[in-house]
C-alpha positions in Angstrom: -19.6 42.1 -32.6 -23.0 43.4 -33.7 -21.8 46.9 -32.9 -19.0 46.3 -35.5 -21.6 45.1 -38.1 -21.2 41.5 -37.0 -24.2 39.1 -37.6 -26.8 38.2 -35.0 -27.6 34.6 -34.3 -30.9 35.1 -36.3 -29.0 36.4 -39.3 -26.6 33.4 -39.3 -29.5 31.0 -38.9 -31.2 32.6 -42.0 -27.9 32.3 -43.9 -27.5 28.6 -43.0 -31.1 27.8 -44.0 -30.2 28.9 -47.5 -26.8 27.3 -47.5 -25.6 23.9 -48.8 -27.3 21.4 -51.1 -30.9 20.9 -52.3 -33.0 17.9 -51.6 -33.6 15.5 -54.6 -36.4 16.8 -56.9 -36.8 19.9 -54.7 -35.7 23.5 -54.4 -35.6 23.2 -50.6 -32.2 23.0 -49.0 -31.3 20.3 -46.5 -30.7 22.8 -43.8 -34.2 24.4 -44.2 -35.6 20.9 -44.4 -34.0 20.2 -41.0 -35.3 23.5 -39.6 -38.9 23.0 -40.8 -39.0 19.4 -39.5 -37.8 20.6 -36.0 -40.6 23.2 -36.1 -43.1 20.5 -36.9 -41.8 18.4 -34.0 -42.7 21.3 -31.7 -39.2 22.6 -31.1 -39.4 26.2 -29.9 -38.7 28.5 -32.9 -36.9 31.0 -30.7 -34.4 28.3 -29.7 -33.8 27.0 -33.2 -30.6 28.5 -34.5 -27.7 27.7 -36.9 -25.9 25.7 -34.3 -28.8 23.3 -33.8 -28.9 22.8 -37.6 -25.2 22.0 -37.6 -25.8 19.8 -34.6 -28.3 17.6 -36.5 -26.0 17.2 -39.5 -23.0 16.2 -37.3 -25.1 13.6 -35.6 -26.2 12.3 -39.0 -22.6 12.0 -40.0 -22.0 9.8 -37.0 -25.2 7.8 -37.7 -24.2 7.1 -41.3 -20.5 6.5 -40.6 -19.0 3.0 -40.3 -17.6 1.4 -37.1 -15.2 -0.9 -39.0 -14.5 0.8 -42.3 -12.7 -2.2 -43.9 -15.8 -4.4 -43.2 -18.2 -1.5 -43.9 -19.9 -2.2 -40.5 -22.6 0.4 -39.7 -22.3 2.7 -36.8 -23.5 1.3 -33.4 -26.6 3.5 -33.6 -27.5 2.6 -37.2 -27.1 -1.1 -36.5 -30.0 -0.7 -34.1 -32.1 1.9 -35.9 -32.0 1.7 -39.7 -34.1 4.5 -41.3 -33.2 5.4 -44.9 -35.9 8.0 -45.4 -33.3 10.8 -45.5 -31.0 8.8 -47.8 -33.7 8.6 -50.4 -34.0 12.4 -50.7 -30.3 13.2 -50.7 -29.3 14.4 -54.1 -25.8 12.9 -55.0 -24.1 10.1 -56.7 -20.7 8.5 -56.8 -18.6 9.5 -59.8 -18.2 6.3 -61.8 -21.0 4.6 -59.9 -18.8 2.5 -57.7 -17.5 3.0 -54.2 -13.8 2.5 -54.4 -10.6 3.9 -52.9 -10.4 7.6 -53.7 -13.9 7.9 -55.2 -15.5 11.4 -55.6 -19.1 12.6 -55.3 -21.3 14.2 -57.8 -23.6 16.9 -56.3 -26.3 16.9 -57.5 -26.7 13.4 -58.9 -24.8 12.9 -62.1 -23.2 16.4 -62.1 -19.6 17.1 -61.2 -19.1 19.0 -58.0 -16.1 21.4 -58.2 -15.3 21.2 -54.5 -15.5 17.4 -54.2 -12.7 15.7 -52.2 -11.3 12.3 -52.7 -12.4 9.5 -50.3 -9.1 8.2 -49.3 -10.2 7.1 -45.8 -12.9 4.6 -46.9 -15.7 7.1 -46.0 -19.3 5.9 -46.3 -20.8 7.9 -49.2 -23.6 9.4 -47.1 -21.2 10.4 -44.4 -18.9 11.9 -47.0 -21.7 13.8 -48.6 -22.8 15.3 -45.2 -19.2 16.3 -44.5 -19.2 18.2 -47.8 -22.4 19.9 -46.7 -20.8 21.0 -43.4 -17.9 22.4 -45.5 -20.4 24.6 -47.4 -22.1 25.8 -44.2 -18.8 26.6 -42.4 -17.7 28.4 -45.6 -20.8 30.6 -45.6 -20.3 31.5 -41.9 -16.7 32.4 -42.5 -17.6 34.5 -45.5 -20.0 36.5 -43.4 -17.4 36.9 -40.6 -14.9 38.1 -43.2 -17.4 40.8 -44.4 -17.1 42.7 -41.2 -13.6 41.8 -39.9 -11.2 41.2 -42.8 -7.9 42.9 -42.2 -4.5 42.8 -43.8 -1.8 45.5 -44.0 -3.1 46.7 -47.4 -6.8 46.0 -47.1 -9.2 46.3 -44.1 -12.9 46.6 -43.7 -12.6 47.6 -40.1 -13.2 51.2 -39.2 -10.2 51.7 -36.9 -11.1 55.4 -36.3 -14.8 55.1 -35.5 -16.0 56.3 -32.1 -16.8 52.7 -31.1 -13.3 51.4 -32.0 -11.6 54.4 -30.3 -13.7 54.0 -27.1 -12.7 50.3 -27.0 -9.0 51.1 -27.2 -9.3 53.8 -24.5 -11.1 51.4 -22.3 -8.4 48.8 -22.8 -5.6 51.3 -22.2 -7.1 52.1 -18.8 -7.1 48.4 -17.9 -3.7 47.6 -19.4 -1.9 50.2 -17.3 -2.0 47.9 -14.2 -3.0 44.5 -15.6 -2.2 41.9 -18.2 -4.8 41.6 -20.8 -6.3 38.1 -21.0 -8.9 38.4 -23.8 -11.0 35.4 -24.9 -13.7 35.4 -27.6 -16.3 32.8 -28.7 -16.7 34.8 -31.9 -14.8 33.8 -35.1 -13.1 37.2 -35.8 -9.9 39.1 -34.7 -11.3 42.6 -34.4 -10.2 43.3 -30.7 -6.7 41.9 -31.5 -6.4 44.2 -34.6 -7.6 47.3 -32.8 -5.0 46.8 -30.1 -2.2 46.0 -32.5 -3.0 49.2 -34.5 -2.6 51.1 -31.2 0.7 49.5 -30.2 -0.7 47.1 -27.7 0.6 43.6 -28.6 -1.4 40.5 -27.8 -0.1 36.9 -28.4 -2.6 35.1 -30.5 -1.4 31.6 -30.0 0.7 31.2 -33.2 4.3 32.0 -34.0 6.6 31.9 -37.1 9.0 29.0 -37.3 11.1 30.3 -40.2 10.3 27.1 -42.0 8.8 26.6 -45.5 5.6 25.4 -43.9 5.0 29.0 -42.7 3.9 29.9 -46.2 0.9 27.6 -45.6 0.2 29.2 -42.2 1.8 29.7 -38.8 2.0 26.8 -36.4 0.5 27.0 -33.0 2.9 27.7 -30.1 1.4 25.1 -27.7 4.2 25.3 -25.1 3.8 29.1 -24.7 0.0 28.8 -24.4 0.4 26.3 -21.6 3.2 28.1 -19.7 2.7 31.9 -20.3 0.2 33.5 -18.0 1.9 36.9 -17.8 1.6 38.2 -21.3 -1.2 40.0 -23.1 -3.2 37.4 -25.0 -6.1 37.1 -27.4 -7.5 33.6 -27.9 -10.3 32.4 -30.2 -11.8 29.6 -28.0 -14.2 28.5 -30.8 -11.7 29.0 -33.7 -11.4 31.7 -36.3 -12.4 32.4 -39.9 -8.7 33.2 -40.4 -7.4 29.8 -39.4 -6.8 26.9 -41.8 -7.1 23.2 -41.1 -4.3 21.2 -42.8 -5.5 17.6 -43.1 -2.1 16.0 -43.8 1.6 16.9 -43.2 4.1 17.5 -46.0 4.6 13.8 -46.3 0.9 13.4 -47.0 0.4 11.4 -43.8 -2.8 12.0 -41.8 -2.1 14.4 -39.0 -4.6 17.3 -38.9 -3.2 20.6 -37.7 -4.7 24.1 -37.4 -2.6 27.0 -38.6 -3.0 30.7 -38.7 -3.1 32.5 -42.0 -4.6 35.9 -41.3 -6.8 35.7 -44.4 -10.3 34.3 -45.0 -10.2 30.5 -45.1 -13.1 28.5 -46.6 -13.5 24.9 -45.7 -14.9 23.9 -49.1 -11.6 24.7 -50.6 -9.7 22.4 -48.2 -9.2 18.6 -47.9 -11.6 17.1 -45.3 -9.8 16.6 -42.0 -11.2 14.0 -39.7 -10.3 12.7 -36.2 -11.8 10.1 -33.9 -11.7 10.7 -30.1 -14.2 7.9 -29.7 -14.1 4.8 -32.0 -16.7 4.9 -34.7 -17.6 8.5 -34.1 -15.7 10.7 -36.6 -15.3 14.4 -35.9 -14.9 16.6 -38.9 -12.3 19.2 -37.9 -13.0 22.7 -39.1 -11.4 26.1 -38.4 -14.5 27.1 -36.3 -16.3 25.2 -33.7 -20.1 25.0 -33.7 -22.9 22.6 -33.2 -23.0 19.1 -31.6 -19.3 18.6 -31.3 -18.6 21.8 -29.5 -17.5 19.9 -26.4 -15.5 17.3 -28.4 -13.5 19.5 -30.7 -11.8 21.4 -27.8 -9.9 18.1 -27.2 -7.8 19.0 -30.3 -4.9 21.5 -30.4 -4.9 24.5 -30.1 -8.5 24.5 -28.7 -7.5 22.3 -25.8 -4.6 24.5 -24.7 -6.5 27.7 -25.1 -9.4 26.4 -23.0 -6.9 25.2 -20.4 -5.5 28.8 -20.3 -9.0 30.2 -19.9 -9.8 27.7 -17.1 -6.6 28.7 -15.2 -7.2 32.4 -15.7 -10.7 32.1 -14.1 -8.9 31.0 -10.9 -6.2 33.7 -11.0 -8.1 36.8 -12.0 -10.2 39.0 -9.7 -12.6 40.2 -12.5 -14.2 38.8 -15.7 -16.0 41.2 -18.0 -18.5 40.1 -20.6 -20.1 36.9 -21.7 -23.6 35.7 -22.6 -23.7 32.4 -20.6 -24.9 30.4 -23.6 -22.1 27.8 -23.7 -22.2 25.2 -21.0 -18.6 24.1 -21.3 -17.6 27.8 -20.6 -20.2 28.0 -17.8 -18.5 25.1 -16.1 -15.2 27.0 -15.8 -17.0 29.9 -14.3 -19.0 27.8 -11.9 -15.9 26.2 -10.4 -14.1 29.5 -10.3 -16.9 31.2 -8.5 -16.9 28.5 -5.9 -13.1 28.5 -5.2 -12.0 31.9 -6.2 -13.5 34.1 -3.5 -12.1 37.3 -5.1 -13.6 36.7 -8.5 -16.1 39.3 -9.7 -18.3 39.2 -12.8 -19.2 42.2 -14.8 -22.1 41.6 -17.2 -23.1 43.9 -20.0 -26.6 43.0 -21.3 -29.4 45.6 -22.0 -32.1 42.9 -21.5 -30.6 41.2 -18.4 -33.3 42.4 -16.0 -36.2 42.3 -18.5 -35.4 38.7 -19.3 -35.1 37.8 -15.7 -31.6 36.5 -16.2 -30.8 37.1 -12.6 -33.3 34.5 -11.5 -32.3 32.0 -14.2 -28.6 32.3 -13.4 -29.3 32.0 -9.7 -30.4 28.5 -10.3 -27.4 27.5 -12.4 -24.3 29.7 -12.2 -24.8 31.8 -9.1 -25.8 29.0 -6.8 -22.1 28.3 -6.5 -21.6 31.6 -4.7 -21.9 30.1 -1.3 -23.5 31.7 1.8 -25.2 34.3 -0.1 -28.7 34.9 -1.5 -29.9 36.7 -4.5 -30.5 40.3 -3.3 -30.3 42.7 -6.2 -29.2 46.3 -5.4 -29.9 49.0 -7.9 -26.9 51.4 -8.1 -28.4 53.7 -10.8 -30.7 53.4 -13.8 -28.5 51.0 -15.7 -26.4 49.4 -13.0 -27.3 46.5 -10.6 -25.3 44.5 -8.1 -25.9 41.0 -6.7 -24.2 39.1 -3.9 -22.5 42.2 -2.6 -20.3 43.4 -5.4 -19.4 40.0 -6.8 -21.9 40.3 -9.7 -22.3 43.7 -11.4 -24.7 44.1 -14.3 -24.9 47.0 -16.8 -28.1 47.0 -18.7 -26.5 48.7 -21.6 -25.4 47.9 -25.1 -21.7 47.3 -25.4 -21.2 50.5 -27.3 -22.8 52.5 -24.5 -20.9 50.6 -21.9 -17.6 51.5 -23.7 -18.6 55.1 -24.0 -19.0 55.3 -20.2 -15.9 53.3 -19.4 -13.6 55.1 -21.8 -14.5 58.5 -20.4 -13.2 57.7 -16.9 
């Protein structure tokens, strides 16, 4: 999405380091404190990004949570390792000074926090504080996504008539003539879906109107269609969307988190905290986008689970997959199995630095080793095109906008 003014990983990391709450008696944010401590522990700077920072906070939430909430029993990990160094520098207090049902937090200490939720689930105060911190971080990410991809019928920041957008549509038109479009993104926007819709190519996004009052709060996910329909044009956000909302309770105020589609920017800090537990004593804070430590756990929840299942099946049915950076291991696993068992599957990779970064050799030890009975023998087709394993892997060392310019002209 960088070509559509989307943020780079570095930019999101810089945003997150400035996001959230400050340490007690300090002007340093907790997120920057985490980043700097990881640097001091000799983590590689080029590998430290916003997802790792979120990862640390989510692990701390589990560390400070309670295994039996009624008994206030510490988490299994904290019962073995009790280190309160971080607790002493967290700047918050409990409104009223006492932990009781429905308490609220003051952030910083002694000052009312306008986005404080009520602790109706017997949350440990530190866990609750860190969940509020995650809400602030996710909100800042969604705000940045909205800057380049917000779109409604009356207000849009997307340049629908730019050369880039028109080349994308022409490229898709050429594919759609003879194929169903199965589009998956790990980004948090809807730009591709919008560009196609504005050019009369409809793609099912995973949600449908029910003609119920609840639609006013967002459209419910059409889980049966996601599981059964493999013949329609689709566009699925595998890691969620800045334009989804998490409803923590149903209309009877009973716990039952549900993700709905609203089509407008949704900010977690404005919503009630939604929590689920797939493993006892390990709470997962459910947000509209997936990032960090729980990237493998959150897809167990609907509609992530069904969309990932659809992707997994499509990898076995298709003869070509175009695009992907190979940075997410749970996605890589789908490709690994598909390459082993789907002998017709071809990958088309668009990466200007693929050869310079020796990605061919790196992937030959992980992903490509499952292409059986073949060895890594790169063949140069032209200045910016390379083939591996016959024609099963084709690499374009181009930026996406240049790739689209070439493809749309054919």
